[in-house]
PyMOL Python script that loads the backbone (N, CA, C, O; Angstrom):
from pymol import cmd

cmd.read_pdbstr("""\
ATOM      1  N   UNK A   1       0.954  -1.197   0.021  1.00  0.00           N
ATOM      2  CA  UNK A   1      -0.033   0.047   0.001  1.00  0.00           C
ATOM      3  C   UNK A   1       0.939   1.388   0.180  1.00  0.00           C
ATOM      4  O   UNK A   1       1.614   1.691   1.163  1.00  0.00           O
ATOM      5  N   UNK A   2       0.803   2.050  -1.008  1.00  0.00           N
ATOM      6  CA  UNK A   2       1.795   3.167  -1.066  1.00  0.00           C
ATOM      7  C   UNK A   2       1.457   4.177  -0.169  1.00  0.00           C
ATOM      8  O   UNK A   2       2.344   4.856   0.349  1.00  0.00           O
ATOM      9  N   UNK A   3       0.052   4.391   0.123  1.00  0.00           N
ATOM     10  CA  UNK A   3      -0.343   5.544   1.136  1.00  0.00           C
ATOM     11  C   UNK A   3      -1.012   4.985   2.330  1.00  0.00           C
ATOM     12  O   UNK A   3      -1.667   3.946   2.245  1.00  0.00           O
ATOM     13  N   UNK A   4      -0.876   5.625   3.430  1.00  0.00           N
ATOM     14  CA  UNK A   4      -1.523   5.298   4.727  1.00  0.00           C
ATOM     15  C   UNK A   4      -2.917   5.530   4.563  1.00  0.00           C
ATOM     16  O   UNK A   4      -3.318   6.633   4.191  1.00  0.00           O
ATOM     17  N   UNK A   5      -3.835   4.409   4.856  1.00  0.00           N
ATOM     18  CA  UNK A   5      -5.217   4.394   4.834  1.00  0.00           C
ATOM     19  C   UNK A   5      -5.999   5.634   5.643  1.00  0.00           C
ATOM     20  O   UNK A   5      -5.842   5.859   6.843  1.00  0.00           O
ATOM     21  N   UNK A   6      -6.828   6.356   4.793  1.00  0.00           N
ATOM     22  CA  UNK A   6      -7.297   7.253   5.393  1.00  0.00           C
ATOM     23  C   UNK A   6      -6.710   8.762   5.210  1.00  0.00           C
ATOM     24  O   UNK A   6      -7.367   9.692   5.679  1.00  0.00           O
ATOM     25  N   UNK A   7      -5.543   9.005   4.568  1.00  0.00           N
ATOM     26  CA  UNK A   7      -5.081  10.262   4.349  1.00  0.00           C
ATOM     27  C   UNK A   7      -5.680  10.743   2.940  1.00  0.00           C
ATOM     28  O   UNK A   7      -6.377  10.095   2.159  1.00  0.00           O
ATOM     29  N   UNK A   8      -5.254  11.951   2.843  1.00  0.00           N
ATOM     30  CA  UNK A   8      -5.865  12.564   1.565  1.00  0.00           C
ATOM     31  C   UNK A   8      -5.084  12.093   0.323  1.00  0.00           C
ATOM     32  O   UNK A   8      -5.653  12.248  -0.758  1.00  0.00           O
ATOM     33  N   UNK A   9      -3.850  11.537   0.331  1.00  0.00           N
ATOM     34  CA  UNK A   9      -3.295  10.976  -0.848  1.00  0.00           C
ATOM     35  C   UNK A   9      -3.781   9.661  -1.135  1.00  0.00           C
ATOM     36  O   UNK A   9      -3.730   9.236  -2.289  1.00  0.00           O
ATOM     37  N   UNK A  10      -4.385   8.773   0.080  1.00  0.00           N
ATOM     38  CA  UNK A  10      -4.835   7.598  -0.183  1.00  0.00           C
ATOM     39  C   UNK A  10      -6.291   7.785  -0.998  1.00  0.00           C
ATOM     40  O   UNK A  10      -6.632   7.139  -1.989  1.00  0.00           O
ATOM     41  N   UNK A  11      -7.067   8.844  -0.317  1.00  0.00           N
ATOM     42  CA  UNK A  11      -8.261   9.005  -0.841  1.00  0.00           C
ATOM     43  C   UNK A  11      -8.314   9.425  -2.290  1.00  0.00           C
ATOM     44  O   UNK A  11      -9.141   8.988  -3.091  1.00  0.00           O
ATOM     45  N   UNK A  12      -7.286  10.384  -2.592  1.00  0.00           N
ATOM     46  CA  UNK A  12      -7.116  10.945  -4.025  1.00  0.00           C
ATOM     47  C   UNK A  12      -6.727   9.503  -4.943  1.00  0.00           C
ATOM     48  O   UNK A  12      -7.218   9.295  -6.052  1.00  0.00           O
ATOM     49  N   UNK A  13      -5.949   8.749  -4.399  1.00  0.00           N
ATOM     50  CA  UNK A  13      -5.548   7.407  -5.305  1.00  0.00           C
ATOM     51  C   UNK A  13      -6.636   6.600  -5.328  1.00  0.00           C
ATOM     52  O   UNK A  13      -6.632   5.845  -6.301  1.00  0.00           O
ATOM     53  N   UNK A  14      -7.715   6.473  -4.487  1.00  0.00           N
ATOM     54  CA  UNK A  14      -8.808   5.536  -4.410  1.00  0.00           C
ATOM     55  C   UNK A  14      -9.841   6.175  -5.533  1.00  0.00           C
ATOM     56  O   UNK A  14     -10.440   5.455  -6.332  1.00  0.00           O
ATOM     57  N   UNK A  15      -9.962   7.460  -5.501  1.00  0.00           N
ATOM     58  CA  UNK A  15     -10.976   8.043  -6.363  1.00  0.00           C
ATOM     59  C   UNK A  15     -10.418   7.838  -7.916  1.00  0.00           C
ATOM     60  O   UNK A  15     -11.178   7.514  -8.828  1.00  0.00           O
ATOM     61  N   UNK A  16      -9.161   8.040  -8.079  1.00  0.00           N
ATOM     62  CA  UNK A  16      -8.674   7.837  -9.316  1.00  0.00           C
ATOM     63  C   UNK A  16      -8.881   6.538  -9.880  1.00  0.00           C
ATOM     64  O   UNK A  16      -9.089   6.424 -11.088  1.00  0.00           O
ATOM     65  N   UNK A  17      -8.838   5.445  -9.034  1.00  0.00           N
ATOM     66  CA  UNK A  17      -8.948   3.964  -9.407  1.00  0.00           C
ATOM     67  C   UNK A  17     -10.360   3.838  -9.809  1.00  0.00           C
ATOM     68  O   UNK A  17     -10.619   3.253 -10.860  1.00  0.00           O
ATOM     69  N   UNK A  18     -11.333   4.347  -9.051  1.00  0.00           N
ATOM     70  CA  UNK A  18     -12.843   4.311  -9.321  1.00  0.00           C
ATOM     71  C   UNK A  18     -13.109   4.776 -10.581  1.00  0.00           C
ATOM     72  O   UNK A  18     -13.903   4.142 -11.277  1.00  0.00           O
ATOM     73  N   UNK A  19     -12.502   5.933 -11.068  1.00  0.00           N
ATOM     74  CA  UNK A  19     -12.920   6.528 -12.211  1.00  0.00           C
ATOM     75  C   UNK A  19     -12.170   5.614 -13.520  1.00  0.00           C
ATOM     76  O   UNK A  19     -12.699   5.508 -14.626  1.00  0.00           O
ATOM     77  N   UNK A  20     -11.058   5.091 -13.210  1.00  0.00           N
ATOM     78  CA  UNK A  20     -10.422   4.295 -14.241  1.00  0.00           C
ATOM     79  C   UNK A  20     -11.342   2.931 -14.434  1.00  0.00           C
ATOM     80  O   UNK A  20     -11.628   2.554 -15.570  1.00  0.00           O
ATOM     81  N   UNK A  21     -11.714   2.334 -13.453  1.00  0.00           N
ATOM     82  CA  UNK A  21     -12.656   1.213 -13.486  1.00  0.00           C
ATOM     83  C   UNK A  21     -14.007   1.459 -13.975  1.00  0.00           C
ATOM     84  O   UNK A  21     -14.655   0.537 -14.471  1.00  0.00           O
ATOM     85  N   UNK A  22     -14.490   2.675 -13.868  1.00  0.00           N
ATOM     86  CA  UNK A  22     -15.735   3.032 -14.534  1.00  0.00           C
ATOM     87  C   UNK A  22     -15.615   3.224 -15.838  1.00  0.00           C
ATOM     88  O   UNK A  22     -16.551   2.912 -16.575  1.00  0.00           O
ATOM     89  N   UNK A  23     -14.502   3.745 -16.321  1.00  0.00           N
ATOM     90  CA  UNK A  23     -14.174   3.965 -17.828  1.00  0.00           C
ATOM     91  C   UNK A  23     -14.224   2.791 -18.464  1.00  0.00           C
ATOM     92  O   UNK A  23     -14.913   2.625 -19.471  1.00  0.00           O
ATOM     93  N   UNK A  24     -13.356   1.704 -17.828  1.00  0.00           N
ATOM     94  CA  UNK A  24     -13.174   0.500 -18.397  1.00  0.00           C
ATOM     95  C   UNK A  24     -14.645  -0.472 -18.574  1.00  0.00           C
ATOM     96  O   UNK A  24     -14.885  -1.292 -19.461  1.00  0.00           O
ATOM     97  N   UNK A  25     -15.469  -0.084 -17.463  1.00  0.00           N
ATOM     98  CA  UNK A  25     -16.673  -0.630 -17.547  1.00  0.00           C
ATOM     99  C   UNK A  25     -17.548  -0.210 -18.579  1.00  0.00           C
ATOM    100  O   UNK A  25     -18.331  -0.993 -19.118  1.00  0.00           O
ATOM    101  N   UNK A  26     -17.452   1.018 -18.888  1.00  0.00           N
ATOM    102  CA  UNK A  26     -18.255   1.799 -19.797  1.00  0.00           C
ATOM    103  C   UNK A  26     -17.739   1.267 -21.320  1.00  0.00           C
ATOM    104  O   UNK A  26     -18.532   1.168 -22.256  1.00  0.00           O
ATOM    105  N   UNK A  27     -16.464   0.978 -21.426  1.00  0.00           N
ATOM    106  CA  UNK A  27     -15.856   0.470 -22.740  1.00  0.00           C
ATOM    107  C   UNK A  27     -16.357  -0.874 -23.020  1.00  0.00           C
ATOM    108  O   UNK A  27     -16.746  -1.222 -24.135  1.00  0.00           O
ATOM    109  N   UNK A  28     -16.336  -1.706 -21.867  1.00  0.00           N
ATOM    110  CA  UNK A  28     -16.502  -3.174 -22.051  1.00  0.00           C
ATOM    111  C   UNK A  28     -17.986  -3.519 -22.134  1.00  0.00           C
ATOM    112  O   UNK A  28     -18.452  -4.185 -23.059  1.00  0.00           O
ATOM    113  N   UNK A  29     -18.739  -3.010 -21.075  1.00  0.00           N
ATOM    114  CA  UNK A  29     -20.077  -3.460 -21.029  1.00  0.00           C
ATOM    115  C   UNK A  29     -21.235  -2.427 -21.098  1.00  0.00           C
ATOM    116  O   UNK A  29     -22.324  -2.658 -21.624  1.00  0.00           O
ATOM    117  N   UNK A  30     -20.893  -1.321 -20.538  1.00  0.00           N
ATOM    118  CA  UNK A  30     -22.102  -0.447 -20.025  1.00  0.00           C
ATOM    119  C   UNK A  30     -22.609   0.456 -21.455  1.00  0.00           C
ATOM    120  O   UNK A  30     -23.797   0.554 -21.763  1.00  0.00           O
ATOM    121  N   UNK A  31     -21.710   0.956 -22.088  1.00  0.00           N
ATOM    122  CA  UNK A  31     -22.008   1.765 -23.130  1.00  0.00           C
ATOM    123  C   UNK A  31     -21.500   1.187 -24.548  1.00  0.00           C
ATOM    124  O   UNK A  31     -22.127   1.368 -25.592  1.00  0.00           O
ATOM    125  N   UNK A  32     -20.499   0.594 -24.478  1.00  0.00           N
ATOM    126  CA  UNK A  32     -20.120  -0.060 -25.730  1.00  0.00           C
ATOM    127  C   UNK A  32     -19.719  -1.538 -25.254  1.00  0.00           C
ATOM    128  O   UNK A  32     -19.774  -1.944 -24.093  1.00  0.00           O
ATOM    129  N   UNK A  33     -19.268  -2.325 -26.480  1.00  0.00           N
ATOM    130  CA  UNK A  33     -18.934  -3.541 -26.450  1.00  0.00           C
ATOM    131  C   UNK A  33     -17.471  -3.820 -26.957  1.00  0.00           C
ATOM    132  O   UNK A  33     -17.225  -4.239 -28.088  1.00  0.00           O
ATOM    133  N   UNK A  34     -16.608  -3.565 -26.080  1.00  0.00           N
ATOM    134  CA  UNK A  34     -15.128  -3.698 -26.503  1.00  0.00           C
ATOM    135  C   UNK A  34     -14.649  -4.916 -25.813  1.00  0.00           C
ATOM    136  O   UNK A  34     -14.947  -5.167 -24.645  1.00  0.00           O
ATOM    137  N   UNK A  35     -13.910  -5.661 -26.547  1.00  0.00           N
ATOM    138  CA  UNK A  35     -13.212  -6.892 -25.997  1.00  0.00           C
ATOM    139  C   UNK A  35     -11.798  -7.017 -26.549  1.00  0.00           C
ATOM    140  O   UNK A  35     -11.271  -6.239 -27.344  1.00  0.00           O
ATOM    141  N   UNK A  36     -11.241  -8.153 -25.987  1.00  0.00           N
ATOM    142  CA  UNK A  36      -9.799  -8.430 -26.581  1.00  0.00           C
ATOM    143  C   UNK A  36     -10.038  -8.761 -27.912  1.00  0.00           C
ATOM    144  O   UNK A  36     -10.969  -9.486 -28.261  1.00  0.00           O
ATOM    145  N   UNK A  37      -9.161  -8.210 -28.732  1.00  0.00           N
ATOM    146  CA  UNK A  37      -9.215  -8.387 -30.203  1.00  0.00           C
ATOM    147  C   UNK A  37      -9.941  -7.556 -31.049  1.00  0.00           C
ATOM    148  O   UNK A  37     -10.057  -7.777 -32.255  1.00  0.00           O
ATOM    149  N   UNK A  38     -10.544  -6.399 -30.341  1.00  0.00           N
ATOM    150  CA  UNK A  38     -11.331  -5.461 -31.119  1.00  0.00           C
ATOM    151  C   UNK A  38     -10.510  -4.797 -32.049  1.00  0.00           C
ATOM    152  O   UNK A  38     -10.940  -4.705 -33.199  1.00  0.00           O
ATOM    153  N   UNK A  39      -9.287  -4.262 -31.744  1.00  0.00           N
ATOM    154  CA  UNK A  39      -8.475  -3.542 -32.618  1.00  0.00           C
ATOM    155  C   UNK A  39      -7.539  -4.678 -33.446  1.00  0.00           C
ATOM    156  O   UNK A  39      -7.082  -5.715 -32.965  1.00  0.00           O
ATOM    157  N   UNK A  40      -7.416  -4.281 -34.560  1.00  0.00           N
ATOM    158  CA  UNK A  40      -6.480  -4.990 -35.497  1.00  0.00           C
ATOM    159  C   UNK A  40      -5.439  -4.053 -36.137  1.00  0.00           C
ATOM    160  O   UNK A  40      -5.832  -3.123 -36.841  1.00  0.00           O
ATOM    161  N   UNK A  41      -4.322  -4.230 -35.952  1.00  0.00           N
ATOM    162  CA  UNK A  41      -3.382  -3.255 -36.785  1.00  0.00           C
ATOM    163  C   UNK A  41      -2.039  -3.507 -36.308  1.00  0.00           C
ATOM    164  O   UNK A  41      -1.892  -4.283 -35.364  1.00  0.00           O
ATOM    165  N   UNK A  42      -1.048  -2.950 -36.843  1.00  0.00           N
ATOM    166  CA  UNK A  42       0.482  -3.047 -36.370  1.00  0.00           C
ATOM    167  C   UNK A  42       0.809  -1.665 -36.009  1.00  0.00           C
ATOM    168  O   UNK A  42       0.252  -0.740 -36.601  1.00  0.00           O
ATOM    169  N   UNK A  43       1.752  -1.430 -34.994  1.00  0.00           N
ATOM    170  CA  UNK A  43       2.265  -0.276 -34.705  1.00  0.00           C
ATOM    171  C   UNK A  43       1.516   0.418 -33.596  1.00  0.00           C
ATOM    172  O   UNK A  43       0.328   0.191 -33.364  1.00  0.00           O
ATOM    173  N   UNK A  44       2.301   1.324 -32.881  1.00  0.00           N
ATOM    174  CA  UNK A  44       1.686   1.895 -31.778  1.00  0.00           C
ATOM    175  C   UNK A  44       0.730   3.150 -32.190  1.00  0.00           C
ATOM    176  O   UNK A  44      -0.242   3.591 -31.576  1.00  0.00           O
ATOM    177  N   UNK A  45       1.259   3.554 -33.322  1.00  0.00           N
ATOM    178  CA  UNK A  45       0.504   4.964 -33.749  1.00  0.00           C
ATOM    179  C   UNK A  45      -1.022   4.574 -34.100  1.00  0.00           C
ATOM    180  O   UNK A  45      -1.951   5.285 -33.720  1.00  0.00           O
ATOM    181  N   UNK A  46      -1.227   3.338 -34.889  1.00  0.00           N
ATOM    182  CA  UNK A  46      -2.369   2.909 -35.337  1.00  0.00           C
ATOM    183  C   UNK A  46      -3.390   2.615 -34.091  1.00  0.00           C
ATOM    184  O   UNK A  46      -4.587   2.892 -34.030  1.00  0.00           O
ATOM    185  N   UNK A  47      -2.571   1.979 -33.126  1.00  0.00           N
ATOM    186  CA  UNK A  47      -3.423   1.607 -31.841  1.00  0.00           C
ATOM    187  C   UNK A  47      -3.856   2.784 -31.046  1.00  0.00           C
ATOM    188  O   UNK A  47      -4.839   2.719 -30.309  1.00  0.00           O
ATOM    189  N   UNK A  48      -3.101   3.920 -31.189  1.00  0.00           N
ATOM    190  CA  UNK A  48      -3.336   5.252 -30.402  1.00  0.00           C
ATOM    191  C   UNK A  48      -4.523   5.925 -31.088  1.00  0.00           C
ATOM    192  O   UNK A  48      -5.498   6.354 -30.470  1.00  0.00           O
ATOM    193  N   UNK A  49      -4.365   5.988 -32.440  1.00  0.00           N
ATOM    194  CA  UNK A  49      -5.507   6.470 -33.328  1.00  0.00           C
ATOM    195  C   UNK A  49      -6.735   5.852 -33.066  1.00  0.00           C
ATOM    196  O   UNK A  49      -7.709   6.547 -32.774  1.00  0.00           O
ATOM    197  N   UNK A  50      -6.821   4.462 -33.143  1.00  0.00           N
ATOM    198  CA  UNK A  50      -8.057   3.765 -32.881  1.00  0.00           C
ATOM    199  C   UNK A  50      -8.512   4.119 -31.457  1.00  0.00           C
ATOM    200  O   UNK A  50      -9.694   4.430 -31.309  1.00  0.00           O
ATOM    201  N   UNK A  51      -7.691   4.103 -30.399  1.00  0.00           N
ATOM    202  CA  UNK A  51      -8.096   4.379 -29.078  1.00  0.00           C
ATOM    203  C   UNK A  51      -8.506   5.654 -28.946  1.00  0.00           C
ATOM    204  O   UNK A  51      -9.361   5.844 -28.081  1.00  0.00           O
ATOM    205  N   UNK A  52      -8.105   6.643 -29.608  1.00  0.00           N
ATOM    206  CA  UNK A  52      -8.538   7.971 -29.548  1.00  0.00           C
ATOM    207  C   UNK A  52      -9.821   8.116 -30.146  1.00  0.00           C
ATOM    208  O   UNK A  52     -10.646   8.852 -29.604  1.00  0.00           O
ATOM    209  N   UNK A  53     -10.134   7.411 -31.358  1.00  0.00           N
ATOM    210  CA  UNK A  53     -11.520   7.579 -31.861  1.00  0.00           C
ATOM    211  C   UNK A  53     -12.556   6.732 -30.945  1.00  0.00           C
ATOM    212  O   UNK A  53     -13.682   7.180 -30.729  1.00  0.00           O
ATOM    213  N   UNK A  54     -12.171   5.611 -30.467  1.00  0.00           N
ATOM    214  CA  UNK A  54     -12.897   5.133 -29.479  1.00  0.00           C
ATOM    215  C   UNK A  54     -13.431   5.803 -28.301  1.00  0.00           C
ATOM    216  O   UNK A  54     -14.627   5.782 -28.010  1.00  0.00           O
ATOM    217  N   UNK A  55     -12.338   6.524 -27.484  1.00  0.00           N
ATOM    218  CA  UNK A  55     -12.769   7.360 -26.595  1.00  0.00           C
ATOM    219  C   UNK A  55     -13.580   8.497 -27.031  1.00  0.00           C
ATOM    220  O   UNK A  55     -14.547   8.883 -26.374  1.00  0.00           O
ATOM    221  N   UNK A  56     -13.215   9.029 -28.103  1.00  0.00           N
ATOM    222  CA  UNK A  56     -14.045  10.236 -28.653  1.00  0.00           C
ATOM    223  C   UNK A  56     -15.494   9.841 -28.896  1.00  0.00           C
ATOM    224  O   UNK A  56     -16.401  10.667 -28.789  1.00  0.00           O
ATOM    225  N   UNK A  57     -15.726   8.422 -29.263  1.00  0.00           N
ATOM    226  CA  UNK A  57     -17.094   7.913 -29.491  1.00  0.00           C
ATOM    227  C   UNK A  57     -17.735   7.735 -28.180  1.00  0.00           C
ATOM    228  O   UNK A  57     -18.922   7.997 -27.984  1.00  0.00           O
ATOM    229  N   UNK A  58     -16.959   7.300 -27.317  1.00  0.00           N
ATOM    230  CA  UNK A  58     -17.507   6.979 -25.509  1.00  0.00           C
ATOM    231  C   UNK A  58     -17.959   8.492 -25.169  1.00  0.00           C
ATOM    232  O   UNK A  58     -19.072   8.649 -24.668  1.00  0.00           O
ATOM    233  N   UNK A  59     -17.184   9.546 -25.408  1.00  0.00           N
ATOM    234  CA  UNK A  59     -17.612  10.806 -24.916  1.00  0.00           C
ATOM    235  C   UNK A  59     -18.735  11.302 -25.621  1.00  0.00           C
ATOM    236  O   UNK A  59     -19.569  11.927 -24.966  1.00  0.00           O
ATOM    237  N   UNK A  60     -18.906  11.148 -26.784  1.00  0.00           N
ATOM    238  CA  UNK A  60     -20.338  11.593 -27.499  1.00  0.00           C
ATOM    239  C   UNK A  60     -21.513  10.650 -27.015  1.00  0.00           C
ATOM    240  O   UNK A  60     -22.666  11.076 -26.951  1.00  0.00           O
ATOM    241  N   UNK A  61     -21.203   9.453 -26.703  1.00  0.00           N
ATOM    242  CA  UNK A  61     -22.451   8.581 -26.127  1.00  0.00           C
ATOM    243  C   UNK A  61     -22.795   9.126 -24.635  1.00  0.00           C
ATOM    244  O   UNK A  61     -23.964   9.170 -24.252  1.00  0.00           O
ATOM    245  N   UNK A  62     -21.771   9.515 -23.863  1.00  0.00           N
ATOM    246  CA  UNK A  62     -21.998  10.120 -22.549  1.00  0.00           C
ATOM    247  C   UNK A  62     -22.899  11.455 -22.579  1.00  0.00           C
ATOM    248  O   UNK A  62     -23.921  11.693 -21.934  1.00  0.00           O
ATOM    249  N   UNK A  63     -22.274  12.192 -23.443  1.00  0.00           N
ATOM    250  CA  UNK A  63     -22.799  13.632 -23.625  1.00  0.00           C
ATOM    251  C   UNK A  63     -24.390  13.480 -24.292  1.00  0.00           C
ATOM    252  O   UNK A  63     -25.279  14.262 -23.956  1.00  0.00           O
ATOM    253  N   UNK A  64     -24.603  12.451 -25.209  1.00  0.00           N
ATOM    254  CA  UNK A  64     -25.996  12.285 -25.704  1.00  0.00           C
ATOM    255  C   UNK A  64     -26.941  11.627 -24.451  1.00  0.00           C
ATOM    256  O   UNK A  64     -28.112  11.951 -24.254  1.00  0.00           O
ATOM    257  N   UNK A  65     -26.295  10.780 -23.768  1.00  0.00           N
ATOM    258  CA  UNK A  65     -27.128  10.250 -22.467  1.00  0.00           C
ATOM    259  C   UNK A  65     -27.590  11.119 -21.675  1.00  0.00           C
ATOM    260  O   UNK A  65     -28.729  11.051 -21.215  1.00  0.00           O
ATOM    261  N   UNK A  66     -26.609  12.222 -21.367  1.00  0.00           N
ATOM    262  CA  UNK A  66     -26.707  13.349 -20.320  1.00  0.00           C
ATOM    263  C   UNK A  66     -27.730  14.317 -20.907  1.00  0.00           C
ATOM    264  O   UNK A  66     -28.542  14.821 -20.131  1.00  0.00           O
ATOM    265  N   UNK A  67     -27.771  14.656 -22.339  1.00  0.00           N
ATOM    266  CA  UNK A  67     -28.799  15.519 -22.685  1.00  0.00           C
ATOM    267  C   UNK A  67     -29.974  14.811 -22.768  1.00  0.00           C
ATOM    268  O   UNK A  67     -30.957  15.511 -22.529  1.00  0.00           O
ATOM    269  N   UNK A  68     -30.235  13.529 -23.054  1.00  0.00           N
ATOM    270  CA  UNK A  68     -31.371  12.769 -23.119  1.00  0.00           C
ATOM    271  C   UNK A  68     -32.123  12.849 -21.662  1.00  0.00           C
ATOM    272  O   UNK A  68     -33.318  13.074 -21.470  1.00  0.00           O
ATOM    273  N   UNK A  69     -31.091  12.602 -20.685  1.00  0.00           N
ATOM    274  CA  UNK A  69     -31.735  12.630 -19.415  1.00  0.00           C
ATOM    275  C   UNK A  69     -32.204  14.068 -18.927  1.00  0.00           C
ATOM    276  O   UNK A  69     -33.113  14.137 -18.099  1.00  0.00           O
ATOM    277  N   UNK A  70     -31.654  15.116 -19.379  1.00  0.00           N
ATOM    278  CA  UNK A  70     -32.174  16.394 -19.081  1.00  0.00           C
ATOM    279  C   UNK A  70     -33.347  16.954 -19.913  1.00  0.00           C
ATOM    280  O   UNK A  70     -34.006  17.964 -19.668  1.00  0.00           O
ATOM    281  N   UNK A  71     -33.479  16.064 -20.983  1.00  0.00           N
ATOM    282  CA  UNK A  71     -34.621  16.303 -21.904  1.00  0.00           C
ATOM    283  C   UNK A  71     -34.434  17.262 -22.908  1.00  0.00           C
ATOM    284  O   UNK A  71     -35.415  17.827 -23.391  1.00  0.00           O
ATOM    285  N   UNK A  72     -33.324  17.508 -23.272  1.00  0.00           N
ATOM    286  CA  UNK A  72     -32.774  18.519 -24.342  1.00  0.00           C
ATOM    287  C   UNK A  72     -31.763  17.831 -25.303  1.00  0.00           C
ATOM    288  O   UNK A  72     -30.639  17.539 -24.896  1.00  0.00           O
ATOM    289  N   UNK A  73     -32.073  17.627 -26.298  1.00  0.00           N
ATOM    290  CA  UNK A  73     -30.964  17.039 -27.201  1.00  0.00           C
ATOM    291  C   UNK A  73     -30.196  18.035 -27.862  1.00  0.00           C
ATOM    292  O   UNK A  73     -29.072  17.683 -28.220  1.00  0.00           O
ATOM    293  N   UNK A  74     -30.606  19.383 -28.142  1.00  0.00           N
ATOM    294  CA  UNK A  74     -29.983  20.433 -28.670  1.00  0.00           C
ATOM    295  C   UNK A  74     -29.192  21.004 -27.464  1.00  0.00           C
ATOM    296  O   UNK A  74     -29.752  21.526 -26.500  1.00  0.00           O
ATOM    297  N   UNK A  75     -27.712  20.853 -27.603  1.00  0.00           N
ATOM    298  CA  UNK A  75     -26.929  21.505 -26.345  1.00  0.00           C
ATOM    299  C   UNK A  75     -26.878  22.904 -26.430  1.00  0.00           C
ATOM    300  O   UNK A  75     -26.305  23.542 -25.546  1.00  0.00           O
ATOM    301  N   UNK A  76     -27.404  23.455 -27.383  1.00  0.00           N
ATOM    302  CA  UNK A  76     -27.564  24.997 -27.433  1.00  0.00           C
ATOM    303  C   UNK A  76     -28.719  25.668 -26.473  1.00  0.00           C
ATOM    304  O   UNK A  76     -28.731  26.864 -26.184  1.00  0.00           O
ATOM    305  N   UNK A  77     -29.633  24.759 -26.051  1.00  0.00           N
ATOM    306  CA  UNK A  77     -30.598  25.351 -25.323  1.00  0.00           C
ATOM    307  C   UNK A  77     -30.278  25.363 -23.842  1.00  0.00           C
ATOM    308  O   UNK A  77     -29.483  24.560 -23.351  1.00  0.00           O
ATOM    309  N   UNK A  78     -30.878  26.240 -23.177  1.00  0.00           N
ATOM    310  CA  UNK A  78     -30.418  26.246 -21.591  1.00  0.00           C
ATOM    311  C   UNK A  78     -31.957  26.320 -20.951  1.00  0.00           C
ATOM    312  O   UNK A  78     -32.899  26.995 -21.366  1.00  0.00           O
ATOM    313  N   UNK A  79     -31.917  25.480 -19.894  1.00  0.00           N
ATOM    314  CA  UNK A  79     -33.159  25.149 -19.202  1.00  0.00           C
ATOM    315  C   UNK A  79     -33.616  26.548 -18.340  1.00  0.00           C
ATOM    316  O   UNK A  79     -34.642  26.548 -17.660  1.00  0.00           O
TER     317      UNK A  79
END
""", "prot")
cmd.dss("prot")
cmd.show_as("cartoon", "prot")
cmd.util.cbc("prot")
cmd.orient("prot")
């Protein structure tokens, strides 16, 4: 354990892990269906490009879901 339990550093580290775990859950099951072997290609640049497009698509899905919950799909409107 790198940080003492209950300290501010431990709490910040714990919250970072929760965010990463929820991101992976969104990619794998909650919003998208990503699994091992989803990307095919050679070279780190291609994987980085594909990962960037995938994360951009995930962000768009999150924004769309948030707008749908608020009842306004046009993001230019204000309640």
